[in-house]
Structure formats: C-alpha cells, structure tokens
C-alpha angles and dihedrals in degrees: 000000000000141000117247095242120110096266093048094050091045089054091052092049089050092050091049089052091052090054092044091054091048092242097125117114114276112274095016115124130186112209102162145354127231115213116196118199111249093201139006119274135030124332117253112256096257091054093044088054090054089051090052090054091050092048090052092065107030142019111272127201114198123208115196128222109281112184094199091058090063087065094046095255103143095163121122132036120320113253114273090249090060099046094100090053091046090053091046092054093041091242096119114127 
C-alpha cells in the first residue's frame, strides 16, 4: 500500500524492482498494489504517469480520498472505487 504522492509512488516502483530482480525475501509474493489518494482531486501528470507504469506490471487497486477516514471514521459503505478491494479483503458490507 502506498500514497499517491511522489515518495509513495517511488517506494512502489522500488519494491517492484526488488521483485523483478528476484531480491525479495524467499516466499514473499507481490500480487497487487493498493494506491491511496494523498489528496482530493486528480493526480498531477507526472504522478499519473508513474501510476501508469505501475499498472503496466501489476494489478493496482485505487482508493479515493475520503475525508472522514482522516478522522478515523470508517463507518458507512466503502466508496464505489474501493468496492473491488473491499471484496478482495472480505471487508465488503
């Protein structure tokens, strides 16, 4: 899981490179990446381009900006954009 700011996306790209080179710890698999919006609105072009690169090599689940979650309020339905991730993690309501 990573935030969609520059440092978060760079960390994902670095992790993907570790797996590509076969340097990940034995038995550790990476099947997908969860990207959590770091701010409301669209990503700036340079960040969106990083996301496209990530999506070209691994499944990506996107979680939108949810103001209530910043305050710890996890009540209610997950946003529509996060329903696939909620089902995958058995957290669908």
